[in-house]
C-alpha positions as CSV (number, residue, x, y, z in Angstrom):
1,X,110.9,83.2,60.3
2,X,109.7,81.3,63.5
3,X,111.7,81.6,66.7
4,X,111.2,79.6,70.3
5,X,113.1,81.1,72.9
6,X,112.9,78.4,76.3
7,X,114.1,79.9,79.8
8,X,113.7,78.7,83.2
9,X,116.0,76.3,83.6
10,X,118.4,75.5,86.1
11,X,119.8,73.1,89.0
12,X,116.9,72.2,91.7
13,X,116.8,69.4,94.6
14,X,115.0,66.5,94.1
15,X,111.4,67.3,95.1
16,X,111.6,71.1,93.9
17,X,109.8,72.8,91.1
18,X,111.2,75.0,88.1
19,X,108.5,76.5,85.4
20,X,110.0,77.0,81.8
21,X,108.7,79.5,78.9
22,X,108.6,79.5,75.5
23,X,108.3,82.6,73.8
24,X,107.3,82.0,70.0
25,X,107.7,84.5,67.3
26,X,107.1,84.7,63.4
27,X,104.3,83.1,63.4
28,X,100.6,82.9,64.5
29,X,101.3,81.3,67.5
30,X,97.6,80.4,68.8
31,X,96.6,78.2,65.9
32,X,99.5,75.6,66.2
33,X,100.0,72.5,68.7
34,X,103.2,73.0,71.2
35,X,105.0,70.8,73.1
36,X,107.7,70.1,75.2
37,X,110.1,67.7,74.7
38,X,113.4,66.1,76.7
39,X,116.9,64.6,75.7
40,X,119.1,62.6,78.5
41,X,122.8,62.2,77.7
42,X,122.8,59.0,75.8
43,X,118.8,58.8,75.6
44,X,116.9,59.9,72.6
45,X,114.7,63.1,72.7
46,X,111.3,61.9,74.4
47,X,108.0,64.0,74.3
48,X,107.1,65.0,77.9
49,X,104.0,67.1,77.1
50,X,102.3,68.6,74.3
51,X,99.0,71.1,74.2
52,X,96.9,71.7,70.7
53,X,95.2,75.0,69.8
54,X,92.6,74.2,71.4
55,X,94.0,73.1,74.7
56,X,93.6,69.4,74.2
57,X,96.7,68.0,76.3
58,X,98.8,65.4,76.4
59,X,101.4,64.0,79.0
60,X,104.2,61.2,79.0
61,X,103.1,58.7,81.7
62,X,106.6,59.3,83.3
63,X,105.4,63.3,84.5
64,X,101.4,62.7,84.8
65,X,100.7,64.0,87.7
66,X,103.6,66.5,88.5
67,X,104.1,68.7,85.4
68,X,101.7,70.9,84.1
69,X,101.7,72.3,80.5
70,X,99.9,75.3,79.5
71,X,99.8,78.6,76.8
72,X,99.0,82.0,76.7
73,X,98.2,83.0,73.1
74,X,98.1,86.6,74.2
75,X,102.0,86.2,75.0
76,X,102.6,83.5,72.3
77,X,104.1,81.7,75.3
78,X,104.3,78.2,76.3
79,X,104.9,76.9,80.2
80,X,105.6,73.7,81.3
81,X,105.4,73.7,85.5
82,X,107.0,71.3,87.2
83,X,106.6,69.6,90.5
84,X,108.0,66.8,92.5
85,X,111.1,67.0,90.2
86,X,112.8,63.2,90.1
87,X,116.6,62.8,89.0
88,X,115.7,60.9,86.2
89,X,114.2,64.3,84.7
90,X,117.1,65.5,84.2
91,X,118.0,66.4,80.4
92,X,117.8,69.4,78.2
93,X,114.2,70.4,77.6
94,X,113.1,71.4,74.0
95,X,110.1,73.5,73.1
96,X,108.0,72.6,70.0
97,X,106.0,74.3,67.4
98,X,103.9,72.0,65.0
99,X,102.9,73.2,62.1
100,X,99.6,71.4,60.4
101,X,99.4,71.6,56.6
102,X,97.2,69.6,54.3
103,X,99.1,66.9,53.7
104,X,101.9,67.2,56.1
105,X,103.3,69.2,59.2
106,X,106.5,71.1,60.2
107,X,108.4,71.3,64.0
108,X,110.0,74.1,65.0
109,X,112.4,73.4,67.8
110,X,113.9,76.4,70.2
111,X,117.1,76.1,71.4
112,X,117.4,74.0,74.6
113,X,117.2,74.7,78.5
114,X,119.1,72.4,80.9
115,X,117.3,70.9,83.5
116,X,119.1,69.5,86.5
117,X,117.9,67.9,89.4
118,X,120.1,66.6,92.1
119,X,119.0,63.4,94.7
């Protein structure tokens, strides 16, 4: 049974920093792609950053230069370092693990962690 547990959210002033963590269990972590998504009130869930099993990284344009995704396969954990936070970064942040099969893929999600940035 795959479990993803996020931590590190909270309330921060604009310009501040937060570090999110997502610990995975129940799956071979190192061979899967990981990512962070977010959902603001009244909006659809959107991609923030992804990191593949070979450490190929992709960022949303809105967070490039401010956020850094990384993974520690020894700890089965993926991180999101968020710097220079803006009020528009306020959202529930979700950890994602994507497991690839021959003809399809399966997504697993964490429960989400709230990030609130005050102006």
